[in-house]
KEZA-255447 format. One line per 8 residues: number of its first residue (from 1); their letters; for each residue y, z, x of N, C-alpha, C, CB. Coordinates in steps of 0.001 Angstrom, whole numbers, always signed. Atoms other than C-alpha are relative to their C-alpha. Glycine has a CB too. Example, Ala and Ser with C-alpha at 12.3 -4.5 7.8 and 13.67 -1.06 7.14 Angstrom:
REM residues 2
1 = AS = -1190 +0 +890 -4500 +7800 +12300 +1200 +0 +900 +27 +1246 -992; -1190 -60 -820 -1060 +7140 +13670 +1090 +730 -770 +462 -1415 +414 $
This chain:
REM residues 112
1 = XXXXXXXX = -970 -887 -647 +5094 -17456 +10861 +751 +775 -1061 +986 -798 +891; -666 -859 +958 +6666 -14517 +9086 +1492 +53 +312 -615 +1414 +13; -1454 -132 -129 +10411 -14577 +8502 +488 +795 -1189 +712 -1399 +81; -373 -894 +1088 +11324 -11590 +6426 +1512 +81 -156 -576 +1389 +237; -1411 -186 +297 +14669 -11227 +4733 +126 +1148 -992 +642 -1308 -561; -272 -1131 +878 +15741 -7893 +3288 +1427 -102 -513 -227 +1346 +734; -1342 +21 +578 +18718 -7559 +975 +116 +1102 -1034 +315 -1378 -634; -232 -947 +1083 +20288 -5284 -1598 +617 +1320 +428 -1272 +272 -685 $
9 = XXXXXXXX = -605 -1243 -456 +21693 -2534 +579 +1484 +58 -324 -210 +167 +1488; -1421 -162 +256 +25190 -1168 +304 +413 +1452 +70 +362 -574 -1346; -550 -1355 +51 +27377 +1880 -116 -119 +519 -1422 +1485 +30 +480; +194 -585 +1320 +26506 +4158 -3012 +295 +1493 +70 -1442 -257 -519; -272 -1429 +59 +27543 +7626 -4087 -1299 +778 -191 +989 +316 -1136; +1190 -836 +259 +25048 +10493 -4118 -354 -19 -1481 +240 +1459 +467; +470 +99 +1371 +22937 +10258 -7232 -92 -1421 -509 +888 +778 -888; +14 +1400 +419 +23339 +6499 -7381 -1323 -683 +257 +1084 -750 +696 $
17 = XXXXXXXX = +1226 +788 -113 +20751 +3739 -7317 +265 -1322 +711 -600 -260 -1387; -12 +1326 -593 +20005 +603 -5360 -1401 -583 -113 +477 +44 +1484; +1287 +689 -59 +17245 -1984 -5447 +7 -946 +1187 -292 -769 -1319; +142 +858 -1167 +16199 -3557 -2169 -1039 -1076 -278 -390 +825 +1242; +916 +1125 +153 +14470 -6916 -2014 -463 -478 +1362 +665 -1148 -774; +580 +523 -1241 +12227 -8471 +614 -754 -1274 -336 -945 +1051 +685; +709 +1238 +203 +11087 -12045 +783 -363 -614 +1342 +834 -968 -834; +484 +646 -1209 +9316 -14246 +3302 +82 -1511 -186 -1454 +445 +329 $
25 = XXXXXXXX = -35 +1452 +82 +9390 -17928 +4127 -1283 -569 -586 +244 -590 +1369; +1263 +406 +576 +5756 -18143 +3049 -400 +935 -1123 -1080 -43 +1063; +416 -836 +1125 +3830 -16613 +143 -380 +1413 +444 -1173 -647 -721; +275 -1380 -405 +3760 -12808 +355 -1376 +464 -463 +1071 +933 -552; +1299 -444 +507 +497 -12614 -1579 -1117 -140 +1026 -358 -778 -1238; +1026 +164 -1025 -1382 -13602 +1586 -177 +1265 +835 +348 -1172 +904; +66 -1249 -768 -758 -10108 +2989 -661 +1105 -809 +1404 +440 +435; +727 -1082 +645 -2779 -6984 +2254 +916 +1157 -385 -1099 +495 +909 $
33 = XXXXXXXX = -849 -1174 +205 -60 -4358 +2535 +1467 -376 +213 -411 +1151 +959; -1457 +128 -139 +3682 -4385 +1997 +555 +1391 +268 +661 -643 -1288; -576 -1285 -403 +5624 -1619 +3700 +1532 -51 -127 -417 +354 +1462; -1428 -227 -195 +9145 -297 +3442 +145 +1148 +993 +732 +316 -1362; -282 -1017 -1001 +10391 +1669 +6436 +1509 +89 +164 -702 -324 +1359; -1432 -148 -241 +13791 +2963 +7478 +237 +574 +1378 +647 +889 -1067; -333 -458 -1343 +15557 +3778 +10685 +1444 +449 +41 -252 -1105 +1040; -1351 -482 -275 +18576 +5849 +11621 +221 -55 +1505 +218 +1452 -552 $
41 = XXXXXXXX = -294 +158 -1437 +20344 +5596 +15004 -715 +1029 +860 +1494 +99 +242; +662 -885 -947 +18325 +7044 +17854 -1362 +499 -426 +855 +1148 +260; +1297 -466 +487 +15200 +7553 +15786 -963 -1158 -188 +164 +760 -1313; +1018 +997 +238 +11923 +5744 +15281 +22 -442 -1474 -1386 +549 +386; +173 +417 +1393 +11130 +3769 +12163 -797 +1068 -748 -715 -1387 -85; +654 -997 +837 +10095 +6104 +9358 -629 -697 -1198 +1006 +1094 -459; +674 +536 +1182 +7538 +5200 +6721 +701 +495 -1268 -1498 +408 -11; -595 -368 +1283 +9031 +5165 +3230 -985 -211 -1145 +1274 -811 -247 $
49 = XXXXXXXX = +909 +308 +1096 +6539 +3462 +928 -844 -1208 +374 +779 -260 -1312; +865 +1163 -179 +3672 +993 +815 -725 -305 -1289 -1005 +230 +1136; +803 +439 +1129 +1731 -1002 -1729 -1024 -982 +528 +879 -638 -1125; +1027 +889 -533 -1574 -2716 -1095 -404 -1047 -1037 -1228 +807 +446; +415 +1115 +851 -3412 -5645 -2643 -578 +463 -1334 -1019 -847 +725; +499 -539 +1259 -4886 -3371 -5322 +1090 +780 -738 -1213 +899 +253; -1158 -668 +607 -1400 -2050 -6185 -46 +1520 +147 +86 -358 -1468; -24 -1427 -321 -2147 +1363 -4727 +1262 +273 +811 -1291 +438 +790 $
57 = XXXXXXXX = -1274 -311 -657 +1153 +2929 -3679 -78 +1347 +708 +1154 +4 -1023; -129 -1244 -764 +1945 +5613 -1132 +1473 +184 +311 -866 -24 +1319; -1415 -280 -242 +5292 +7327 -646 +186 +1141 +985 +702 +328 -1306; -470 -1143 -770 +7038 +9536 +1843 +279 +1130 -993 +1285 -359 +850; -186 -1069 +996 +7034 +12943 +117 +1447 +192 -456 -503 +1294 +562; -1393 -262 +378 +10822 +13212 +169 +582 -1064 -934 +853 +94 +1242; -508 +1037 +897 +11231 +9974 -1813 -873 -156 -1245 +91 -1329 +738; +910 +126 +1136 +8300 +10337 -4210 +679 +502 -1265 -1308 +776 +256 $
65 = XXXXXXXX = -667 -345 +1246 +9551 +10376 -7775 +1404 -569 -106 +55 +1481 -148; -1337 +612 +14 +12845 +8755 -6762 -58 -1493 +334 +922 +720 +994; +137 +1392 -425 +11724 +5477 -5146 -1242 -612 -628 -68 -101 +1541; +1144 +733 +524 +9413 +2844 -6569 -146 -1316 +752 +151 -252 -1520; +292 +1257 -686 +7805 +49 -4562 -753 -910 -956 -822 +242 +1304; +679 +956 +870 +6700 -3085 -6344 +26 -1381 +649 +661 -40 -1405; +50 +1371 -504 +5954 -6753 -5800 -75 -952 -1180 -1210 -207 +955; +12 +1032 +1024 +6417 -9898 -7830 -350 -1300 +694 +1375 -97 -755 $
73 = XXXXXXXX = +422 +1208 -715 +4391 -12809 -6535 +667 -1250 -574 -1525 -147 -60; -672 +1156 +582 +6038 -15218 -8963 +1369 -218 +635 +144 +174 -1511; -1299 +70 -677 +9368 -14385 -7302 -152 +27 +1508 +892 +1147 -446; +286 -121 -1426 +7685 -14084 -3885 +861 +1086 +643 +228 -1341 +705; -914 -1047 -433 +9565 -10818 -3496 -645 +1367 -176 +1321 -75 -783; +352 -1412 +121 +8829 -7167 -2832 +1283 +781 -217 -770 +516 +1263; -1179 -781 +359 +11172 -4485 -4105 -189 +1462 +372 +296 -131 -1495; -17 -1451 -106 +12144 -920 -3434 +1139 +482 -885 +172 +483 +1496 $
81 = XXXXXXXX = -978 -574 +911 +13900 +663 -6385 +268 +1426 +442 -494 -51 -1481; -359 -1321 -512 +15790 +3727 -5172 +974 +663 -966 +619 -101 +1423; -827 -751 +944 +17180 +6258 -7627 +348 +1363 +577 -721 +159 -1353; -408 -1348 -405 +18968 +9580 -7213 +126 +101 +1526 -1011 +1043 -519; -151 +41 -1452 +19957 +8691 -3677 +808 +1187 +506 +664 -1304 +428; -758 -1070 -645 +21193 +11390 -1328 +369 -419 +1425 -815 +1323 +11; -462 +422 -1335 +22957 +11243 +2063 -1122 -114 +1030 +1034 +972 +509; +1124 +73 -947 +19636 +11815 +3869 -755 -1320 -97 -964 +1152 -243 $
89 = XXXXXXXX = +622 +1321 +144 +18517 +8401 +2593 +766 -1080 +761 -89 -377 -1475; -792 +973 -760 +21210 +6700 +4671 -794 -492 +1208 +1346 +622 +455; +791 +603 -1074 +19460 +4291 +7047 +47 -1512 -148 -1474 +515 -23; +294 +1424 +140 +18676 +682 +7760 -1435 -97 -512 +193 -786 +1371; +1300 +128 +628 +15759 -269 +5543 -612 -1355 +359 +116 +163 -1532; +735 +1197 -395 +13126 -2766 +6620 -1256 -138 -844 -358 +44 +1498; +1320 +214 +564 +10161 -4337 +4946 -894 -583 +1081 +61 -932 -1240; +983 +496 -944 +6999 -5345 +6698 -1228 -420 -790 -354 +1074 +1078 $
97 = XXXXXXXX = +1201 +500 +655 +3959 -7343 +5631 -1137 +131 +996 +172 -1486 -487; +1068 -360 -948 +775 -5991 +7237 +651 +465 +1317 -976 -1225 +252; -572 -397 -1292 +1762 -5837 +10934 +1039 -1007 +475 -1105 +145 +1053; -988 +1020 -353 +4463 -8491 +10829 +1176 +599 +753 +497 -711 -1249; -1273 -461 -559 +7663 -8261 +12810 +940 +436 -1121 +659 -1113 +853; -993 -407 +989 +10541 -6552 +11031 +1001 -1126 -225 +726 +1286 +449; -1135 +873 +235 +13294 -8514 +9401 +1251 +619 +596 +186 -264 -1502; -1251 -510 -555 +16945 -7848 +10102 +404 +1328 -630 +1108 -1018 -193 $
105 = XXXXXXXX = -301 -1251 +679 +17005 -4914 +7709 +1225 -100 -883 +192 +1094 +1003; -1164 -85 +870 +19553 -3920 +5113 +501 +1443 +25 -342 -461 -1461; -594 -1329 -158 +21951 -995 +5490 +203 +664 -1355 +1338 -92 +751; -249 -833 +1175 +21939 +1724 +2854 +808 +1207 +463 -1346 +441 -699; -854 -1129 -329 +24752 +4251 +3033 +278 +782 -1273 +1323 -468 +668; -211 -870 +1151 +24891 +7187 +633 +1074 +1012 +387 -1336 +715 -442; -1126 -843 -369 +28242 +8899 +763 +997 +56 -1152 +679 -521 +1286; -1057 -130 +985 +30959 +10230 -1508 +1351 -329 +620 +12 +1408 -590 $
């Protein structure tokens, strides 16, 4: 059973950085794809980034060059490093392993 926990969100000024973390109750290496998605009120989940078992990464065009997705099996954790944040990045961020249920998410707010 997948029990995802996302953390690392917070309030940051435009241009700032945050690193989000995602862990599961079981080993994350058993999954093929790790996803980060985000959601703002009244909207559907939006794809942000993914990394597969061969470490191939894909990014939403608006975050490419600013966000980096990674995984550390020794720490059993996936990460989303977010740099040069802007107010349009404000959302609840979720991770997902293959087609697992979402975790509770972590709020990212970019505001001056």
